C-alpha positions in Angstrom: 25.7 -3.5 -22.8 25.0 -5.1 -19.4 24.1 -8.7 -18.7 21.2 -9.6 -16.4 21.1 -13.1 -14.8 18.7 -15.6 -16.2 15.9 -16.5 -13.7 14.5 -19.4 -15.6 17.1 -20.5 -18.2 15.2 -18.8 -21.0 17.1 -17.4 -24.0 14.5 -14.6 -24.4 15.9 -11.1 -24.0 14.4 -8.0 -22.7 15.1 -4.3 -23.1 15.6 -1.7 -20.4 16.5 1.9 -21.0 18.0 4.2 -18.5 17.9 8.0 -18.9 20.8 9.8 -17.3 21.3 13.3 -15.8 23.6 14.3 -18.6 21.0 13.7 -21.2 22.4 10.4 -22.5 20.8 7.0 -22.2 22.0 3.4 -21.6 20.5 0.2 -23.0 20.4 -2.8 -20.7 20.0 -6.2 -22.3 19.6 -9.6 -20.6 17.2 -12.3 -19.7 13.8 -12.2 -18.0 14.7 -10.8 -14.6 16.2 -7.3 -14.2 18.3 -7.1 -11.0 20.5 -4.6 -9.3 23.7 -6.0 -10.6 22.9 -4.7 -14.1 22.1 -1.2 -13.1 23.8 -0.4 -9.8 26.6 1.7 -11.2 24.0 4.2 -12.5 22.5 4.6 -9.0 23.6 8.3 -8.7 23.0 9.4 -12.3 19.8 7.7 -13.5 16.7 10.0 -13.7 14.4 7.9 -15.7 13.7 4.2 -16.4 11.7 2.4 -19.2 11.4 -1.3 -18.7 10.5 -3.1 -21.9 7.8 -5.6 -22.7 10.2 -8.7 -22.7 11.1 -8.2 -19.0 9.1 -10.5 -16.7 10.4 -9.6 -13.3 11.9 -6.5 -11.7 14.2 -8.1 -9.2 15.0 -7.7 -5.5 16.4 -4.2 -4.8 16.9 -3.6 -8.5 16.6 0.2 -8.2 17.0 0.5 -4.4 18.0 4.0 -3.3 18.3 5.5 -6.8 18.2 8.9 -5.3 17.9 10.9 -8.6 15.3 8.6 -10.3 12.1 10.7 -11.1 10.1 8.6 -13.5 9.5 4.9 -14.1 7.5 3.4 -17.0 6.9 -0.3 -17.0 5.6 -1.7 -20.3 3.1 -4.6 -20.7 4.8 -8.0 -20.1 6.3 -7.5 -16.7 4.4 -9.6 -14.1 6.3 -9.2 -10.8 7.9 -6.3 -8.9 10.0 -7.9 -6.2 10.8 -6.6 -2.7 12.5 -3.3 -2.4 12.7 -2.9 -6.2 12.2 0.9 -6.0 12.5 1.5 -2.3 13.9 4.8 -1.1 13.9 6.4 -4.6 13.3 9.7 -2.9 12.9 11.7 -6.1 10.4 9.4 -7.8 7.3 11.2 -8.8 5.7 9.1 -11.5 5.2 5.4 -11.9 3.2 3.7 -14.7 2.3 0.1 -13.6 1.0 -2.0 -16.5 -2.0 -4.3 -16.6 0.2 -7.4 -16.6 1.6 -7.1 -13.1 0.3 -9.8 -10.8 2.3 -9.1 -7.6 4.0 -6.1 -5.9 6.2 -7.4 -3.2 7.3 -6.1 0.3 8.6 -2.6 0.4 8.6 -2.3 -3.4 8.0 1.5 -3.3 8.5 2.3 0.4 10.2 5.6 1.2 9.4 7.1 -2.2 8.8 10.5 -0.6 7.8 12.4 -3.7 5.4 9.9 -5.2 2.0 11.6 -5.4 -0.4 9.2 -7.0 -0.5 5.4 -7.6 -3.0 3.4 -9.7 -2.7 -0.3 -9.2 -4.2 -2.1 -12.2 -6.8 -4.9 -12.1 -4.2 -7.5 -13.0 -2.6 -7.2 -9.5 -3.7 -9.9 -7.0 -1.3 -9.5 -4.1 0.6 -6.5 -2.5 3.3 -7.2 0.0 4.0 -5.7 3.4 4.8 -2.0 3.5 4.8 -1.8 -0.3 4.0 1.9 -0.2 4.9 2.8 3.4 6.4 6.1 4.2 5.5 7.7 0.8 4.9 11.0 2.6 3.7 12.9 -0.5 1.3 10.2 -1.6 -2.2 11.7 -2.0 -4.1 9.2 -4.1 -4.0 5.4 -4.2 -6.4 3.2 -6.1 -6.3 -0.6 -5.7 -7.4 -2.7 -8.7 -10.6 -4.7 -8.4 -8.8 -8.0 -8.3 -6.4 -7.2 -5.4 -7.4 -9.8 -2.8 -4.4 -9.8 -0.5 -2.9 -6.6 1.0 0.0 -7.0 3.4 0.5 -5.3 6.7 1.5 -1.6 6.9 1.1 -1.2 3.1 0.2 2.5 3.3 1.5 3.3 6.8 3.0 6.7 7.4 1.6 8.1 4.2 0.9 11.3 6.0 -0.7 13.2 3.0 -2.9 10.3 1.8 -6.4 11.6 1.3 -8.1 9.5 -1.4 -8.2 5.7 -1.2 -10.1 3.3 -3.4 -10.2 -0.4 -2.3 -11.1 -3.2 -4.6 -14.1 -5.5 -4.0 -12.1 -8.7 -3.6 -10.4 -7.6 -0.4 -11.4 -9.8 2.5 -9.6 -8.0 5.4 -8.1 -4.7 6.3 -4.6 -5.8 7.3 -2.7 -4.7 10.4 -1.4 -1.2 10.3 -2.6 -0.8 6.7 -3.3 3.0 7.1 -1.4 3.6 10.4 -0.5 7.2 10.8 -2.2 8.3 7.6 -3.0 11.6 9.3 -4.7 13.3 6.3 -7.2 10.5 5.5 -10.7 12.0 6.0 -13.0 9.2 4.8 -12.9 5.7 3.3 -15.3 3.1 2.1 -14.7 -0.5 3.3 -15.8 -3.1 0.6 -18.7 -5.3 1.5 -16.6 -8.5 1.5 -14.3 -7.5 4.3 -14.7 -9.7 7.4 -11.9 -8.6 9.7 -10.2 -5.3 10.6 -6.8 -6.1 12.1 -4.9 -4.4 14.8 -3.8 -0.7 14.2 -5.4 -0.7 10.8 -6.4 3.0 11.2 -4.2 3.8 14.2 -3.6 7.6 14.6 -5.7 8.6 11.5 -6.7 11.7 13.4 -8.4 13.4 10.4 -10.7 10.5 9.7 -14.3 11.8 10.1 -16.4 9.1 8.6 -16.2 5.4 7.9 -18.8 2.9 6.9 -18.4 -0.6 8.3 -20.3 -3.1 6.1 -22.4 -6.0 7.4 -20.2 -9.1 7.4 -17.3 -7.8 9.5 -16.9 -10.2 12.5 -13.8 -8.8 14.3 -12.4 -5.4 15.0 -9.0 -5.9 16.6 -7.0 -4.0 19.2 -6.2 -0.3 18.5 -7.9 -0.6 15.1 -9.2 3.1 15.3 -7.0 4.3 18.1 -6.7 8.1 18.2 -9.0 8.8 15.3 -9.8 12.0 17.1 -12.0 13.5 14.4 -14.4 10.5 14.2 -17.8 11.6 15.5 -20.0 8.5 15.1 -19.9 4.9 14.0 -22.3 2.1 13.5 -21.1 -1.4 14.5 -22.6 -4.0 12.2 -24.7 -6.8 13.8 -22.2 -9.3 12.3 -19.4 -8.1 14.6 -18.6 -10.7 17.3 -15.5 -9.1 19.0 -14.0 -5.7 19.5 -10.4 -5.7 20.7 -8.5 -3.8 23.4 -8.7 0.0 23.0 -10.0 -0.3 19.5 -11.7 3.1 19.6 -9.7 4.7 22.5 -8.8 8.3 22.3 -11.4 9.0 19.6 -12.1 12.2 21.4 -14.9 13.5 19.1 -16.7 10.2 19.1 -20.0 10.6 20.9 -22.4 8.2 19.3 -21.8 4.5 18.7 -24.6 2.2 17.6 -23.5 -1.2 18.8 -25.4 -4.5 18.9 -25.8 -5.9 22.4 -24.4 -9.2 21.2 -20.9 -7.8 20.7 -18.2 -9.2 23.0 -15.7 -6.6 24.2 -12.2 -7.9 24.8 -11.7 -5.1 27.3 -14.0 -3.0 29.4 -16.2 -0.5 27.7 -14.2 2.4 29.2 -11.0 1.0 27.8 -12.4 0.2 24.4 -14.2 3.5 23.8 -13.3 6.0 26.5 -16.6 7.7 25.9 -20.3 7.2 26.6 -21.8 4.5 24.4 -25.2 4.5 22.7 -26.4 0.9 22.2 
């Protein structure tokens, strides 16, 4: 048995089971937070993890670079996944995230190159920076309806990402959120979004269509840079500013319906690099 440090002086115990390559399993017992000290020696032999319902927090770098880990099941009861918890688990294919998780922190699943699909439950409210960045096999990601804060670069460099569902409580598309998601073809922006930050869709060169809802006020620099398959776009009347080179190198873009009240941070030529229809 392994001991896990107590993060809040509680006597409550939790259960975690590790499945090893040789077919055996190891039970980990401790207090509410599971950290890397408890499981580190199984880094090269662990292929599966089941985290029990008495665990409340999967700690910082708990399973960082567990290169043989293929499957993670998190039972109801866990509320936080801390930074780098499963980062660079290059064999990880399946993750079950329960409807008790409230927060997924920075880089929690970054570099999980075989992860194909992620469903973020409605219980999640915040997702940290680069949480799923560089998951190069990721095809589907669904954000729960109560996610209100998504950090920068969360899905950046997910080069096979094709299907995205954003929840209705999101108020902004953060910087670099879908940067270099080169397989993304279309996406619906929720009606409550008011700001598209810099490089949000940078180099999404398969993106063919996007609907910008009324209510957006700012489209920042390089937001849609090199979206070379995008053919047309309608800028909502609510938009006040469009940043430097926001639509530059969108070589298929021939029609832009843009209100005359929009203030361009740069010249039209630098923002769009095409002929504009107003």
